[in-house]
C-alpha positions as CSV (number, residue, x, y, z in Angstrom):
1,M,58.7,-26.3,-108.0
2,S,55.9,-23.9,-107.3
3,F,52.2,-24.9,-106.9
4,L,51.5,-23.3,-110.3
5,K,54.3,-25.1,-112.0
6,K,53.4,-28.4,-110.5
7,S,49.8,-27.9,-111.4
8,S,50.8,-27.0,-115.0
9,A,53.1,-30.1,-115.1
10,Y,50.2,-32.3,-114.0
11,L,47.8,-30.6,-116.4
12,I,50.1,-31.1,-119.4
13,S,50.5,-34.7,-118.3
14,N,46.8,-35.2,-117.9
15,I,46.0,-33.5,-121.2
16,L,48.5,-35.6,-123.1
17,N,47.4,-38.7,-121.2
18,A,43.7,-38.2,-121.7
19,S,44.1,-37.0,-125.3
20,I,45.1,-40.5,-126.3
21,P,41.8,-42.1,-125.4
22,F,40.0,-39.1,-126.8
23,V,41.8,-39.6,-130.1
24,L,40.7,-43.3,-129.9
25,L,37.1,-42.4,-129.2
26,P,36.0,-41.4,-132.7
27,I,37.9,-44.4,-134.1
28,L,36.4,-46.9,-131.7
29,T,32.8,-45.5,-132.2
30,R,33.2,-46.2,-135.9
31,Y,34.9,-49.6,-135.7
32,L,32.6,-51.0,-132.9
33,T,28.9,-51.2,-132.7
34,T,27.0,-49.5,-129.9
35,S,26.4,-52.9,-128.4
36,E,30.1,-53.8,-128.4
37,Y,30.9,-50.5,-126.9
38,G,28.3,-51.2,-124.2
39,K,30.0,-54.5,-123.3
40,I,33.3,-52.7,-123.0
41,A,31.6,-50.2,-120.7
42,I,30.4,-53.0,-118.5
43,F,34.0,-54.5,-118.5
44,Q,35.4,-51.1,-117.4
45,T,32.7,-50.8,-114.8
46,I,33.8,-54.1,-113.2
47,I,37.4,-52.8,-113.1
48,T,36.2,-49.7,-111.3
49,G,34.2,-51.7,-108.8
50,L,37.3,-53.9,-108.0
51,V,39.2,-50.8,-106.9
52,S,37.4,-50.8,-103.5
53,V,38.5,-54.4,-102.7
54,I,41.9,-54.8,-104.3
55,A,44.5,-54.8,-101.5
56,F,41.6,-53.8,-99.3
57,N,41.9,-50.3,-100.7
58,T,45.2,-49.6,-99.0
59,L,46.6,-47.5,-101.8
60,G,45.6,-44.3,-100.0
61,A,47.3,-45.5,-96.8
62,T,50.7,-45.8,-98.6
63,A,50.4,-42.1,-99.5
64,R,49.0,-40.8,-96.2
65,V,51.7,-42.5,-94.0
66,F,54.4,-40.5,-95.9
67,F,53.2,-37.3,-94.2
68,D,53.5,-38.8,-90.7
69,K,57.3,-38.2,-91.1
70,K,58.3,-41.8,-90.6
71,D,61.9,-42.9,-91.5
72,K,62.5,-44.5,-94.9
73,D,63.0,-48.0,-93.6
74,Y,59.6,-47.9,-91.9
75,L,57.9,-46.5,-95.1
76,R,59.4,-49.3,-97.2
77,N,58.2,-52.0,-94.9
78,Y,54.8,-50.3,-94.6
79,N,54.5,-50.4,-98.4
80,G,55.5,-54.1,-98.3
81,A,52.7,-54.8,-95.9
82,C,50.2,-53.2,-98.3
83,F,51.6,-55.4,-101.1
84,Y,51.0,-58.5,-98.9
85,L,47.4,-57.3,-98.6
86,L,47.2,-57.1,-102.4
87,I,48.2,-60.7,-102.7
88,L,45.7,-61.7,-100.0
89,S,42.8,-59.9,-101.7
90,L,43.6,-61.5,-105.0
91,A,43.7,-64.9,-103.3
92,I,40.1,-64.3,-102.1
93,I,38.6,-62.6,-105.2
94,I,39.8,-65.1,-107.8
95,P,38.4,-68.3,-106.2
96,L,35.1,-66.5,-105.5
97,T,34.9,-65.4,-109.1
98,L,35.4,-68.9,-110.3
99,M,32.9,-70.3,-107.8
100,F,30.1,-67.9,-108.9
101,S,31.2,-67.5,-112.6
102,S,27.8,-68.5,-114.0
103,D,25.9,-66.0,-111.9
104,L,28.4,-63.2,-112.7
105,E,28.2,-64.0,-116.5
106,Y,24.4,-63.7,-116.3
107,F,24.4,-60.5,-114.2
108,T,27.0,-58.7,-116.3
109,G,26.4,-60.1,-119.7
110,I,30.1,-60.8,-120.3
111,N,32.0,-64.0,-120.1
112,K,34.1,-65.4,-117.3
113,N,37.4,-64.8,-119.1
114,W,36.6,-61.1,-119.4
115,I,35.8,-61.0,-115.6
116,L,39.1,-62.7,-114.8
117,A,40.9,-60.2,-117.1
118,A,39.3,-57.4,-115.2
119,I,40.7,-58.8,-111.9
120,L,44.2,-59.1,-113.4
121,I,44.1,-55.5,-114.7
122,S,42.9,-54.3,-111.3
123,G,45.8,-56.0,-109.5
124,I,48.3,-54.5,-111.9
125,N,46.7,-51.1,-111.7
126,F,47.3,-51.1,-107.9
127,I,51.0,-51.5,-108.5
128,V,51.1,-48.9,-111.2
129,Q,49.1,-46.4,-109.1
130,F,51.4,-47.1,-106.1
131,R,54.4,-46.0,-108.2
132,L,52.5,-42.9,-109.4
133,N,51.4,-42.0,-105.9
134,Q,55.0,-42.1,-104.6
135,W,56.0,-39.7,-107.2
136,Q,53.0,-37.4,-106.5
137,I,53.7,-37.2,-102.7
138,T,57.4,-36.5,-103.4
139,E,56.3,-33.8,-105.9
140,K,58.0,-35.4,-109.0
141,A,55.4,-34.3,-111.5
142,I,57.6,-35.0,-114.6
143,S,58.3,-38.6,-113.7
144,F,54.6,-39.0,-112.9
145,G,53.6,-37.6,-116.3
146,M,56.1,-39.7,-118.3
147,L,54.8,-43.0,-116.9
148,Q,51.2,-41.9,-117.2
149,I,51.6,-40.9,-120.8
150,G,53.7,-43.9,-121.7
151,Q,51.0,-46.2,-120.3
152,S,48.3,-44.5,-122.4
153,L,50.4,-44.4,-125.5
154,L,51.1,-48.1,-125.3
155,F,47.4,-48.8,-124.8
156,F,46.7,-46.7,-127.9
157,I,49.1,-48.6,-130.1
158,F,47.8,-52.0,-129.0
159,T,44.2,-50.9,-129.5
160,L,44.9,-49.8,-133.0
161,A,46.7,-53.0,-133.7
162,F,44.0,-55.3,-132.3
163,V,40.8,-53.4,-133.2
164,V,41.6,-51.6,-136.4
165,V,44.3,-53.7,-138.0
166,L,43.4,-57.2,-136.8
167,G,39.6,-56.5,-136.6
168,R,39.2,-58.1,-133.2
169,H,36.3,-55.8,-132.3
170,A,35.5,-55.7,-128.5
171,E,37.8,-58.6,-127.7
172,G,40.6,-56.7,-129.3
173,R,40.0,-53.7,-127.0
174,I,40.3,-56.0,-123.9
175,E,43.3,-57.8,-125.2
176,A,45.0,-54.4,-125.9
177,Q,44.5,-53.4,-122.3
178,I,45.8,-56.7,-120.9
179,Y,49.0,-56.7,-123.0
180,S,49.8,-53.0,-122.4
181,M,49.3,-53.4,-118.7
182,I,51.6,-56.4,-118.5
183,I,54.4,-54.4,-120.2
184,I,53.8,-51.4,-117.9
185,L,53.9,-53.8,-114.9
186,V,57.4,-55.0,-115.9
187,I,58.6,-51.3,-116.2
188,V,57.0,-50.3,-112.9
189,I,58.5,-53.2,-110.9
190,F,61.9,-52.1,-112.2
191,L,61.2,-48.5,-111.1
192,I,60.0,-49.6,-107.7
193,Q,63.1,-51.7,-107.1
194,K,65.3,-48.9,-108.4
195,D,64.0,-46.4,-105.9
196,K,63.9,-49.1,-103.1
197,L,60.3,-48.4,-102.2
198,L,59.5,-51.9,-100.9
199,S,60.9,-54.0,-98.1
200,F,59.5,-57.2,-96.6
201,K,62.1,-57.7,-93.8
202,K,60.7,-55.7,-90.9
203,I,56.9,-55.8,-91.4
204,H,55.0,-56.0,-88.1
205,R,51.4,-56.4,-87.1
206,G,51.0,-52.7,-86.4
207,M,51.6,-51.8,-90.0
208,F,48.8,-54.0,-91.2
209,L,46.5,-52.6,-88.6
210,D,47.4,-49.0,-89.4
211,A,46.9,-49.5,-93.1
212,L,43.6,-51.3,-92.7
213,S,42.3,-48.8,-90.1
214,F,42.8,-46.0,-92.6
215,S,41.6,-47.9,-95.7
216,V,38.8,-50.3,-94.6
217,P,36.6,-47.4,-93.5
218,L,37.1,-46.0,-97.0
219,I,35.8,-49.1,-98.7
220,P,32.2,-48.0,-98.3
221,H,33.3,-44.6,-99.6
222,V,34.8,-46.1,-102.7
223,F,31.8,-48.4,-103.1
224,G,29.5,-45.3,-102.7
225,M,31.4,-43.5,-105.5
226,Y,30.9,-46.7,-107.6
227,L,27.2,-46.5,-106.9
228,I,27.2,-42.9,-108.1
229,S,29.4,-42.9,-111.1
230,S,29.6,-46.5,-112.4
231,V,26.7,-48.8,-111.4
232,D,24.3,-46.9,-113.7
233,R,25.8,-48.8,-116.7
234,F,24.5,-52.1,-115.2
235,F,21.0,-50.7,-114.9
236,I,21.0,-49.3,-118.4
237,N,22.3,-52.6,-119.8
238,A,19.7,-54.6,-118.0
239,K,16.7,-52.3,-118.7
240,M,17.6,-50.8,-122.1
241,G,20.2,-53.0,-123.6
242,S,23.9,-52.8,-124.4
243,D,23.3,-50.3,-127.2
244,Q,22.1,-47.6,-124.8
245,A,24.8,-48.5,-122.4
246,G,27.3,-47.9,-125.1
247,I,25.8,-44.5,-126.0
248,Y,25.8,-43.5,-122.3
249,M,29.4,-44.6,-121.9
250,V,30.5,-42.4,-124.9
251,A,28.8,-39.4,-123.4
252,M,30.3,-40.1,-120.0
253,Q,33.8,-40.4,-121.5
254,L,33.4,-37.0,-123.3
255,S,32.1,-35.3,-120.1
256,M,35.2,-36.6,-118.3
257,G,37.3,-34.3,-120.5
258,M,37.0,-31.5,-117.9
259,V,38.0,-34.0,-115.1
260,I,41.5,-33.9,-116.7
261,V,41.9,-30.3,-115.5
262,F,40.3,-31.0,-112.1
263,D,42.5,-34.0,-111.4
264,A,45.6,-32.1,-112.4
265,V,44.8,-29.3,-110.0
266,N,44.0,-31.8,-107.2
267,K,47.3,-33.7,-107.8
268,A,49.2,-30.5,-107.1
269,F,46.8,-29.2,-104.4
270,M,46.8,-32.3,-102.2
271,P,50.5,-32.4,-101.2
272,W,50.6,-28.5,-101.0
273,L,47.6,-28.5,-98.8
274,F,48.9,-31.2,-96.4
275,K,52.2,-29.2,-96.1
276,E,50.3,-25.9,-95.4
277,L,48.1,-27.7,-92.7
278,S,51.2,-29.2,-91.1
279,N,53.3,-26.1,-91.0
280,S,50.9,-23.2,-90.4
281,A,48.6,-21.9,-87.7
282,F,44.8,-21.8,-88.2
283,I,44.6,-18.0,-88.6
284,E,47.3,-18.1,-91.3
285,R,45.2,-20.4,-93.6
286,K,42.8,-17.7,-95.0
287,H,44.6,-17.8,-98.3
288,I,43.7,-21.5,-98.8
289,V,40.0,-20.7,-98.4
290,S,40.1,-17.6,-100.8
291,K,41.7,-19.7,-103.5
292,T,39.1,-22.4,-103.1
293,Y,36.2,-20.0,-103.4
294,Y,37.6,-18.4,-106.6
295,Y,38.1,-21.9,-108.0
296,F,34.4,-22.8,-107.2
297,I,33.2,-19.7,-109.1
298,L,35.4,-20.7,-112.1
299,L,34.0,-24.3,-112.1
300,V,30.4,-23.1,-112.0
301,C,31.0,-21.0,-115.1
302,I,32.6,-24.0,-116.8
303,G,29.6,-26.1,-115.9
304,V,27.0,-23.7,-117.4
305,L,29.0,-23.3,-120.6
306,S,29.5,-27.1,-121.0
307,F,25.8,-27.8,-120.5
308,F,25.0,-25.9,-123.7
309,I,28.1,-26.7,-125.8
310,S,28.8,-30.4,-125.1
311,P,25.8,-31.9,-127.1
312,Y,27.3,-30.5,-130.3
313,V,30.7,-31.8,-129.4
314,L,29.3,-35.3,-128.9
315,T,28.0,-35.7,-132.4
316,V,31.1,-34.3,-134.0
317,V,33.4,-36.6,-132.1
318,A,31.4,-39.8,-131.9
319,G,29.2,-39.7,-135.0
320,E,25.5,-39.7,-135.8
321,K,24.7,-43.1,-134.3
322,Y,25.5,-41.7,-130.8
323,K,23.3,-38.6,-131.3
324,T,20.9,-39.9,-128.6
325,G,23.6,-39.1,-126.1
326,Q,23.1,-35.3,-126.7
327,S,20.3,-35.4,-124.1
328,V,22.5,-36.7,-121.4
329,I,26.0,-35.2,-121.8
330,G,25.1,-31.7,-120.4
331,W,23.8,-33.3,-117.2
332,L,26.9,-35.5,-117.0
333,C,29.1,-32.3,-117.3
334,I,27.3,-30.7,-114.4
335,G,28.0,-33.8,-112.4
336,Q,31.7,-33.6,-113.3
337,V,31.9,-30.0,-112.2
338,C,30.5,-31.1,-108.8
339,L,33.3,-33.6,-108.7
340,G,35.8,-30.9,-109.3
341,M,34.5,-28.9,-106.4
342,Y,34.3,-32.1,-104.2
343,L,38.0,-32.7,-104.8
344,M,38.9,-29.4,-103.3
345,V,37.2,-30.2,-100.0
346,T,37.7,-33.9,-99.5
347,N,41.4,-33.6,-98.9
348,Y,40.7,-32.1,-95.5
349,L,39.0,-35.3,-94.4
350,F,41.9,-37.4,-95.5
351,Y,44.3,-35.1,-93.6
352,A,42.2,-35.3,-90.5
353,K,41.8,-39.1,-91.0
354,K,38.0,-38.7,-90.9
355,T,37.6,-41.4,-93.6
356,G,34.8,-43.1,-91.7
357,Q,32.6,-40.0,-92.0
358,L,33.4,-39.6,-95.7
359,S,32.4,-43.3,-96.2
360,V,29.0,-42.9,-94.5
361,L,28.3,-39.8,-96.7
362,T,29.4,-41.3,-99.9
363,I,27.5,-44.6,-99.5
364,A,24.4,-42.6,-98.6
365,C,24.7,-40.6,-101.8
366,G,25.4,-43.8,-103.7
367,I,22.2,-45.5,-102.4
368,F,20.3,-42.3,-103.1
369,N,21.6,-42.3,-106.7
370,V,20.6,-45.9,-107.3
371,I,17.0,-45.2,-105.9
372,L,16.7,-42.0,-108.0
373,L,18.0,-43.5,-111.2
374,M,15.6,-46.5,-110.8
375,L,12.7,-44.0,-110.5
376,L,13.9,-41.9,-113.5
377,I,15.1,-44.5,-116.0
378,T,11.7,-45.7,-117.0
379,P,10.1,-42.3,-117.8
380,F,13.2,-40.5,-119.0
381,G,15.6,-43.3,-120.2
382,I,19.3,-42.5,-120.1
383,K,18.6,-38.8,-119.6
384,G,17.0,-39.7,-116.3
385,V,20.2,-41.6,-115.3
386,A,22.3,-38.6,-116.1
387,I,20.1,-36.3,-114.1
388,S,20.3,-38.7,-111.2
389,F,24.1,-38.6,-111.5
390,A,24.3,-34.8,-111.5
391,I,22.0,-34.5,-108.4
392,S,23.9,-37.2,-106.5
393,M,27.3,-35.6,-107.3
394,F,26.0,-32.2,-106.1
395,L,24.8,-33.7,-102.8
396,R,28.1,-35.5,-102.2
397,F,30.0,-32.2,-102.8
398,I,27.7,-30.3,-100.3
399,G,27.9,-33.0,-97.7
400,T,31.7,-33.3,-98.0
401,W,32.1,-29.6,-97.7
402,F,30.0,-29.6,-94.5
403,L,32.2,-32.4,-93.1
404,A,35.4,-30.4,-94.1
405,Y,33.9,-27.4,-92.3
406,K,33.5,-29.5,-89.1
407,T,37.2,-30.4,-89.1
408,K,38.0,-26.8,-88.3
409,L,41.2,-27.0,-90.2
410,V,40.7,-23.7,-92.1
411,P,38.5,-20.6,-91.5
412,W,35.7,-21.2,-94.0
413,A,33.5,-18.2,-93.1
414,L,33.3,-15.6,-95.9
415,G,34.2,-12.8,-93.5
416,N,37.6,-14.4,-93.0
417,V,38.5,-14.5,-96.7
418,R,40.8,-11.8,-98.0
């Protein structure tokens, strides 16, 4: 399957997959109050934060080791080692959550049961993403898309049942996510067993060390991403209330519509890039750079256009009670465009195993974002938070591009591009 076909397959999958929550959005914004939507935003933010600690962030290691051309028996046991780390991480996180449940409830504004549900969903998500990653690295885009779409469709059905039919409000949204994830878990376990992706018979200490040496340096990177793209909801909730957090979350969800395309391109680009870097000489890689620069130009045009169009889309989709979000969505779209460009350069660092450098950069941008949004939230409200997001995403892109340049994997100079 060619790069274009694979990219198209991922794009179709992403569009179908993302269209389901987009169809849900105007329904939920009319069945839930802005405050309820804000609490759901905090719940989702907790799940996002748990990604950096669940299984010690070894999901990326299970994908990267595939390109080291190890035999299948080694890969199965390596995957098994990462699943042991998943169990260990849950054994640490759950008791800590119970121990500090009162403090967590006060800080987040949601109850202990919701926090435990977020941990459960995060653990299941690791297993689901593992199955998806294995399809991605073996370039099975159709299987990838079918599971991804099936998961979203199931979530859609349960959400309609619990929120619209049963009138369970915000609790129904959480319950829908739990039940749909449990069903998907059963299916995924069957698929993992069918393809014999796991083994626990010949796991040795070196596998744990290799997985952790790749993934632990990335934990600050993931946490830094969290500080840039998710922690803002806690600040909005604390300073302006769950109503404003809900409005901001709706604007953020709409801005992520363009990420559907960026993610699809990256899903096809990453394995293609790794193959090109493994099989070609430095001087033969000019075509990679030229394609990247053309893509950057396209994304800048998309960013400018979305800045002016997105405020009108927000009101049409979400309704008048979310009209305040018009002042923020354009800035959020600019930030998402920077994410699209970042995805095109970060893969070089993963290939070169320079994850430590990436972590330092991302955590620095994350801290900068927190400081900037604290300065801007009081005078500008949620618009200040969105501006902070856009600036931080831009700085992360520029910094990552500089680190990618330093790997000397491709000839980045404009004079080399043909």
